[in-house]
C-alpha positions as CSV (number, residue, x, y, z in Angstrom):
1,X,42.9,-8.2,38.7
2,X,45.6,-6.6,36.8
3,X,45.5,-3.5,34.2
4,X,45.4,-5.5,31.2
5,X,42.5,-7.6,32.1
6,X,40.6,-4.4,33.0
7,X,41.4,-3.1,29.4
8,X,40.3,-6.6,28.0
9,X,37.1,-6.3,30.1
10,X,36.5,-2.7,28.5
11,X,37.0,-4.0,25.2
12,X,34.5,-6.7,25.5
13,X,32.0,-4.3,27.1
14,X,32.3,-2.0,23.9
15,X,31.8,-5.1,21.6
16,X,29.0,-6.6,23.8
17,X,27.2,-3.0,23.4
18,X,27.7,-3.0,19.7
19,X,26.1,-6.1,19.5
20,X,22.9,-4.9,21.4
21,X,22.8,-1.8,19.3
22,X,22.7,-4.1,16.3
23,X,19.7,-5.6,17.5
24,X,18.0,-2.1,18.6
25,X,18.8,-0.9,15.2
26,X,17.5,-3.9,13.4
27,X,14.1,-3.6,15.3
28,X,13.6,0.0,14.8
29,X,14.5,-0.5,10.9
30,X,11.7,-2.9,11.0
31,X,9.0,-1.7,13.2
32,X,6.5,-1.1,10.2
33,X,7.4,-4.3,8.7
34,X,4.4,-7.2,8.6
35,X,5.4,-10.2,10.5
36,X,8.7,-9.1,12.1
37,X,9.8,-10.5,15.5
38,X,11.9,-8.3,17.7
39,X,15.2,-9.8,19.1
40,X,17.1,-9.0,22.2
41,X,20.6,-9.0,23.4
42,X,21.3,-10.3,26.7
43,X,24.5,-9.7,28.5
44,X,26.1,-12.5,30.6
45,X,29.2,-12.1,33.1
46,X,32.5,-14.1,32.2
47,X,34.2,-15.5,35.6
48,X,37.5,-17.2,35.1
49,X,38.9,-19.3,37.9
50,X,42.3,-20.7,38.4
51,X,44.5,-21.6,41.1
52,X,42.5,-21.6,43.7
53,X,41.2,-18.1,43.0
54,X,38.4,-16.2,40.8
55,X,38.7,-13.5,38.7
56,X,35.9,-11.1,38.1
57,X,37.7,-9.3,35.6
58,X,37.1,-11.4,32.8
59,X,34.5,-9.3,30.7
60,X,31.1,-9.7,29.4
61,X,29.6,-12.0,26.5
62,X,26.2,-11.6,24.8
63,X,23.1,-14.0,23.5
64,X,20.9,-12.7,20.9
65,X,17.5,-14.5,20.5
66,X,14.5,-13.3,18.3
67,X,11.4,-13.6,19.9
68,X,9.1,-15.6,17.8
69,X,6.6,-16.7,20.5
70,X,5.4,-12.7,20.4
71,X,2.6,-11.8,18.4
72,X,2.2,-8.6,16.8
73,X,-1.4,-6.5,16.3
74,X,-3.6,-7.7,13.5
75,X,-4.4,-5.1,11.1
76,X,-7.0,-5.4,8.5
77,X,-6.7,-5.2,4.6
78,X,-8.2,-5.2,1.7
79,X,-7.0,-8.2,0.2
80,X,-8.8,-11.4,1.0
81,X,-5.6,-13.6,0.7
82,X,-3.5,-11.5,3.0
83,X,-3.5,-14.2,5.8
84,X,-2.3,-13.9,9.5
85,X,-2.8,-16.3,12.5
86,X,-4.9,-15.1,15.5
87,X,-2.6,-17.0,17.8
88,X,0.2,-19.6,17.8
89,X,1.4,-21.3,14.9
90,X,2.7,-20.8,11.4
91,X,1.7,-20.7,7.4
92,X,3.6,-23.3,5.3
93,X,5.7,-21.6,2.6
94,X,8.3,-22.6,0.1
95,X,10.3,-21.0,-2.9
96,X,8.2,-20.9,-5.9
97,X,11.1,-21.6,-8.4
98,X,11.9,-24.8,-6.4
99,X,8.3,-26.3,-7.0
100,X,8.9,-25.4,-10.7
101,X,12.2,-27.2,-10.8
102,X,10.3,-30.5,-9.6
103,X,12.6,-31.2,-6.8
104,X,12.0,-31.8,-3.0
105,X,10.5,-28.5,-1.6
106,X,12.2,-26.5,1.4
107,X,9.7,-26.0,3.9
108,X,9.5,-22.4,5.4
109,X,7.4,-21.0,7.9
110,X,5.5,-17.7,8.4
111,X,3.3,-16.2,10.6
112,X,1.6,-13.6,8.2
113,X,1.7,-13.1,4.3
114,X,0.2,-11.0,1.5
115,X,-0.4,-13.8,-1.3
116,X,-1.6,-13.0,-4.8
117,X,-2.0,-15.3,-7.8
118,X,0.6,-15.1,-10.3
119,X,0.2,-15.9,-13.8
120,X,0.0,-19.6,-13.4
121,X,-2.8,-19.2,-10.4
122,X,-0.3,-19.9,-7.6
123,X,-0.8,-17.7,-4.5
124,X,2.6,-16.0,-4.0
125,X,3.8,-13.2,-1.9
126,X,6.2,-10.3,-3.3
127,X,9.5,-12.1,-2.3
128,X,8.7,-15.5,-4.4
129,X,7.3,-17.4,-1.5
130,X,4.3,-19.7,-2.4
131,X,1.5,-20.8,0.0
132,X,1.2,-24.5,0.7
133,X,-1.8,-26.5,1.4
134,X,-3.8,-29.9,1.0
135,X,-5.6,-30.1,-2.5
136,X,-9.5,-30.8,-2.0
137,X,-11.2,-33.7,-3.8
138,X,-13.6,-33.2,-6.5
139,X,-16.5,-33.7,-3.7
140,X,-14.9,-30.9,-1.6
141,X,-13.5,-33.4,1.0
142,X,-9.9,-33.7,2.1
143,X,-7.7,-37.2,2.2
144,X,-5.8,-38.0,5.3
145,X,-2.3,-36.6,5.0
146,X,0.8,-37.3,7.5
147,X,0.7,-34.6,10.3
148,X,4.5,-34.9,11.0
149,X,5.6,-34.1,7.4
150,X,5.0,-32.0,4.5
151,X,3.9,-35.0,2.4
152,X,0.6,-33.9,0.7
153,X,1.2,-30.3,0.7
154,X,1.2,-28.7,-2.7
155,X,1.1,-24.9,-3.9
156,X,-2.2,-23.2,-3.5
157,X,-3.4,-22.8,-7.0
158,X,-6.7,-21.2,-7.8
159,X,-6.8,-20.7,-11.7
160,X,-7.4,-24.8,-12.4
161,X,-10.7,-24.0,-10.8
162,X,-11.5,-20.9,-13.4
163,X,-14.5,-23.0,-14.2
164,X,-16.5,-25.1,-12.4
165,X,-19.9,-27.3,-12.3
166,X,-21.7,-27.8,-9.6
167,X,-24.4,-30.6,-10.0
168,X,-27.7,-31.0,-8.5
169,X,-27.2,-33.8,-6.1
170,X,-30.1,-32.9,-3.8
171,X,-33.7,-32.0,-4.4
172,X,-36.8,-31.2,-2.0
173,X,-40.2,-31.3,-3.1
174,X,-43.3,-30.3,-1.5
175,X,-46.7,-30.0,-3.6
176,X,-50.2,-31.0,-3.0
177,X,-52.4,-33.6,-5.3
178,X,-56.2,-32.5,-5.4
179,X,-58.3,-35.2,-3.1
180,X,-61.1,-34.9,-5.7
181,X,-59.1,-36.6,-8.6
182,X,-59.1,-39.9,-6.6
183,X,-62.3,-39.6,-4.8
184,X,-64.2,-41.7,-7.2
185,X,-62.7,-44.6,-8.9
186,X,-65.2,-44.4,-11.7
187,X,-64.2,-40.8,-12.5
188,X,-60.5,-40.3,-11.8
189,X,-58.9,-37.0,-12.7
190,X,-55.6,-35.8,-13.7
191,X,-52.8,-36.5,-14.8
192,X,-50.6,-33.6,-13.3
193,X,-47.3,-32.8,-14.5
194,X,-44.4,-30.6,-13.0
195,X,-41.2,-30.1,-14.5
196,X,-38.1,-28.8,-12.4
197,X,-34.6,-27.8,-13.7
198,X,-31.3,-29.2,-12.3
199,X,-27.9,-28.9,-13.2
200,X,-26.0,-31.7,-14.8
201,X,-22.5,-32.8,-14.5
202,X,-21.0,-30.8,-17.0
203,X,-22.9,-27.6,-15.4
204,X,-25.6,-27.9,-18.2
205,X,-29.4,-27.3,-17.6
206,X,-31.5,-30.4,-17.6
207,X,-34.9,-31.1,-16.4
208,X,-36.9,-33.5,-14.3
209,X,-40.5,-33.9,-15.1
210,X,-42.8,-35.4,-12.4
211,X,-46.2,-37.1,-13.7
212,X,-48.8,-37.6,-10.9
213,X,-51.7,-39.9,-12.0
214,X,-54.4,-41.2,-9.8
215,X,-54.9,-44.9,-10.2
216,X,-57.4,-45.9,-7.1
217,X,-59.0,-43.9,-4.4
218,X,-56.2,-42.1,-2.4
219,X,-53.6,-44.0,-4.6
220,X,-51.6,-42.0,-6.9
221,X,-48.7,-43.0,-9.4
222,X,-45.7,-40.9,-9.5
223,X,-43.4,-41.0,-12.6
224,X,-40.2,-39.0,-13.1
225,X,-38.7,-38.6,-16.5
226,X,-35.1,-37.1,-17.1
227,X,-34.3,-35.2,-20.1
228,X,-30.8,-36.1,-19.9
229,X,-31.2,-39.6,-20.4
230,X,-34.5,-39.0,-22.0
231,X,-35.9,-41.9,-19.9
232,X,-37.8,-42.8,-16.9
233,X,-35.6,-42.6,-13.7
234,X,-38.2,-43.3,-11.2
235,X,-41.8,-44.7,-10.6
236,X,-43.8,-45.2,-7.4
237,X,-47.1,-45.7,-5.9
238,X,-48.0,-43.3,-3.4
239,X,-50.7,-44.1,-0.7
240,X,-52.3,-41.4,1.2
241,X,-54.2,-41.5,4.6
242,X,-58.0,-40.4,4.8
243,X,-58.4,-41.2,8.5
244,X,-59.4,-38.2,10.7
245,X,-55.8,-38.3,12.4
246,X,-53.5,-37.5,9.7
247,X,-55.8,-37.3,6.6
248,X,-54.1,-36.4,3.5
249,X,-50.9,-37.2,4.5
250,X,-48.3,-39.9,3.0
251,X,-49.1,-43.7,4.3
252,X,-46.7,-45.5,2.2
253,X,-44.7,-45.1,-0.5
254,X,-43.8,-48.3,-3.0
255,X,-41.5,-48.7,-5.7
256,X,-43.0,-50.1,-8.9
257,X,-41.4,-53.5,-9.6
258,X,-38.9,-53.4,-12.4
259,X,-38.6,-49.6,-12.4
260,X,-35.6,-47.5,-12.2
261,X,-34.6,-45.8,-9.0
262,X,-33.9,-47.0,-5.3
263,X,-36.8,-48.1,-2.5
264,X,-38.2,-45.2,-0.7
265,X,-36.7,-44.6,2.8
266,X,-39.6,-43.7,5.3
267,X,-36.9,-42.5,8.0
268,X,-35.7,-39.9,5.7
269,X,-38.6,-39.5,3.6
270,X,-36.2,-39.8,0.3
271,X,-35.8,-41.8,-2.8
272,X,-32.7,-42.1,-5.0
273,X,-32.8,-41.7,-9.0
274,X,-30.0,-42.3,-11.3
275,X,-29.0,-39.1,-13.0
276,X,-26.0,-38.8,-15.1
277,X,-24.2,-41.8,-13.9
278,X,-24.6,-40.7,-10.0
279,X,-27.5,-40.8,-7.5
280,X,-29.6,-37.8,-7.0
281,X,-31.8,-37.5,-3.8
282,X,-35.2,-36.5,-3.8
283,X,-36.9,-35.7,-0.4
284,X,-41.0,-36.0,-1.0
285,X,-41.4,-36.2,2.6
286,X,-41.9,-38.8,5.1
287,X,-45.1,-40.9,6.2
288,X,-47.4,-38.9,8.6
289,X,-46.0,-36.0,7.8
290,X,-47.4,-32.7,6.8
291,X,-44.2,-31.7,4.6
292,X,-43.4,-33.0,1.2
293,X,-46.4,-34.2,-1.1
294,X,-49.8,-34.2,0.3
295,X,-53.4,-35.1,-0.7
296,X,-55.9,-32.6,0.2
297,X,-58.9,-30.8,-1.1
298,X,-57.4,-28.2,-3.0
299,X,-55.8,-27.6,-6.4
300,X,-52.4,-29.3,-7.9
301,X,-49.9,-26.7,-6.4
302,X,-46.4,-26.9,-5.9
303,X,-45.4,-25.2,-2.4
304,X,-41.7,-25.4,-2.0
305,X,-38.7,-26.7,-4.2
306,X,-35.4,-26.8,-3.0
307,X,-32.1,-28.2,-4.8
308,X,-28.7,-27.5,-4.7
309,X,-26.1,-27.3,-7.6
310,X,-25.6,-24.0,-9.9
311,X,-24.7,-23.5,-13.6
312,X,-21.2,-23.3,-14.8
313,X,-19.5,-20.4,-13.0
314,X,-16.6,-18.0,-13.6
315,X,-14.1,-17.6,-10.9
316,X,-14.4,-14.3,-9.3
317,X,-12.5,-14.8,-6.1
318,X,-10.9,-16.6,-3.5
319,X,-11.1,-16.5,0.5
320,X,-9.6,-18.2,3.4
321,X,-12.2,-19.1,6.1
322,X,-11.0,-19.5,9.9
323,X,-10.7,-23.3,9.8
324,X,-7.8,-22.8,6.8
325,X,-9.7,-23.9,4.0
326,X,-9.3,-21.9,0.9
327,X,-12.8,-21.3,-1.1
328,X,-13.2,-20.4,-4.7
329,X,-16.1,-18.0,-5.3
330,X,-18.1,-18.1,-8.7
331,X,-20.1,-15.4,-10.2
332,X,-23.0,-18.0,-9.9
333,X,-23.2,-17.2,-6.0
334,X,-21.3,-20.7,-5.7
335,X,-18.5,-21.2,-3.5
336,X,-16.4,-24.5,-3.1
337,X,-13.3,-25.6,-1.0
338,X,-10.2,-26.2,-3.3
339,X,-7.5,-26.1,-0.6
340,X,-6.9,-26.5,3.2
341,X,-4.0,-24.7,4.6
342,X,-2.6,-26.3,7.8
343,X,-1.1,-24.2,10.9
344,X,2.4,-25.5,11.8
345,X,3.7,-25.7,15.2
346,X,7.0,-26.9,16.7
347,X,7.7,-27.3,20.5
348,X,10.3,-24.6,21.0
349,X,9.5,-21.3,18.8
350,X,12.1,-19.3,19.6
351,X,14.8,-21.7,18.6
352,X,13.7,-21.6,15.0
353,X,16.3,-20.4,12.7
354,X,15.5,-16.9,11.1
355,X,15.7,-16.2,7.6
356,X,14.8,-13.6,4.8
357,X,11.5,-12.1,4.6
358,X,10.1,-13.1,8.0
359,X,10.5,-16.8,7.3
360,X,11.6,-19.2,9.7
361,X,13.3,-22.6,9.5
362,X,13.3,-25.7,11.8
363,X,16.3,-26.4,13.8
364,X,17.6,-28.9,16.1
365,X,16.6,-26.9,19.1
366,X,13.2,-25.9,17.7
367,X,12.0,-29.6,17.6
368,X,10.0,-31.1,14.8
369,X,6.9,-29.8,12.9
370,X,3.2,-30.6,13.3
371,X,0.6,-29.7,10.9
372,X,-2.8,-29.1,12.8
373,X,-6.3,-28.2,11.3
374,X,-6.5,-24.1,11.8
375,X,-8.2,-23.5,15.3
376,X,-7.5,-26.7,16.7
377,X,-5.1,-27.8,19.4
378,X,-2.4,-25.1,20.5
379,X,-2.8,-23.0,17.2
380,X,-4.7,-20.2,16.0
381,X,-7.2,-19.8,13.8
382,X,-6.3,-18.6,10.1
383,X,-7.8,-14.9,9.2
384,X,-8.1,-13.5,5.9
385,X,-8.2,-9.9,5.0
386,X,-5.5,-9.1,7.7
387,X,-1.8,-8.9,8.5
388,X,0.3,-9.3,11.5
389,X,2.1,-5.9,12.6
390,X,5.5,-6.0,13.8
391,X,6.2,-6.6,17.3
392,X,8.7,-3.6,17.7
393,X,7.7,-1.0,20.1
394,X,9.9,1.9,19.2
395,X,9.4,3.9,22.5
396,X,11.0,0.8,24.0
397,X,13.7,0.4,21.6
398,X,14.5,4.2,22.0
399,X,15.0,3.7,25.8
400,X,17.1,0.9,25.3
401,X,18.9,2.7,22.9
402,X,20.1,5.5,25.3
403,X,21.0,2.9,27.7
404,X,23.4,1.2,25.5
405,X,24.8,4.5,24.4
406,X,25.7,5.1,28.2
407,X,26.9,1.9,28.8
408,X,29.0,2.1,25.3
409,X,30.3,5.5,26.6
410,X,31.3,4.1,30.2
411,X,33.1,0.9,28.7
412,X,35.1,3.9,26.4
413,X,35.7,5.8,29.3
414,X,37.4,2.5,31.2
415,X,39.6,2.2,28.4
416,X,40.8,5.6,28.3
417,X,41.3,5.4,32.1
418,X,43.5,2.3,31.6
419,X,45.3,4.0,28.8
420,X,46.1,6.9,31.1
421,X,47.2,4.1,34.1
422,X,49.6,2.6,31.6
423,X,50.8,5.8,30.7
424,X,51.7,6.6,34.0
425,X,53.4,3.2,34.5
426,X,55.7,3.8,31.5
427,X,56.7,7.4,32.8
428,X,58.0,5.6,35.9
429,X,61.4,5.4,33.9
430,X,62.6,8.3,32.3
């Protein structure tokens, strides 16, 4: 090993420790940066062989790696669309300006983000990254999209759901018809009428009128009239049992020939009637059941009416659930899914290419993406009202800083020593 090679080793040592110092300083600077993943610099010795001999004085080289697979502590926040992932995985984002230009969106990955609606309703963070997701259909379902590409992902937008109608599609009805009204065929009582409010396709308030009229002993006719269409939407004959076993319970329900509505389903105890071009399911109870419609020795009394739907509501906020579904919340108390945010995973997370603002891009070494539903497979669940903290441990970094400083000083001392030895060599000839 020559003196000149010792000088080269010392210089490479200074360069290597300077690189490590850069990683440490970057970690410390981002110790309070949400979603920051610390980087490490590792040293590797260089051995150069030649002429059957090996030289150990070839210096040192470095490799720097960002530990993307480490997870920082989740911290609570007051913003519903501060999103983190409790476990493995990434949120899909892209540049907002790129989506406005109409070109292909460049996918970026984040482990956490603070998103808020911009002027157009897109969920965007402070650096202009917009959250991506799959839009929901009108009925709240999601189509099947490719899981190995970004096809189908759209910017999550909340303002196009500023107002929403929630039509009534299901109605459950429980009431009692007085048995005295149908006891004597020569002196039938009734009729009895019940009006129930429901919500139409436009969010408007409509009514269904149920008319009950006895026609024979233990036999009633139920006629349903809709205020929206101003017509009858169903007519059924109700037969009740009078035996000791199950007296007063429905025995059979028959659709009147030529009337609107579908036939009665005894397995579910439901009928379907045409409302606003769609079907409304009405549950009147099954045969031999004490729920639904009964005929007992009592007065005409509705006991329980349950329906879904709500009047037109104003958007009051959005929240993301553990399954990645973004729900719009309205002031009427209604909630509806509007987007589903997938959680993306890659085989080698530490090989992702780091970019600005705690985002990452896919590289050849990281492998391809796969879009999972939140909380399925290897990925964690999305969590609102939270952000992921930095993975930097300041105490560890300061310790590494001391070690690096000492190593740098030692390499500088090697160079100083080599310089003195070279000076002695030049002084051999005076």
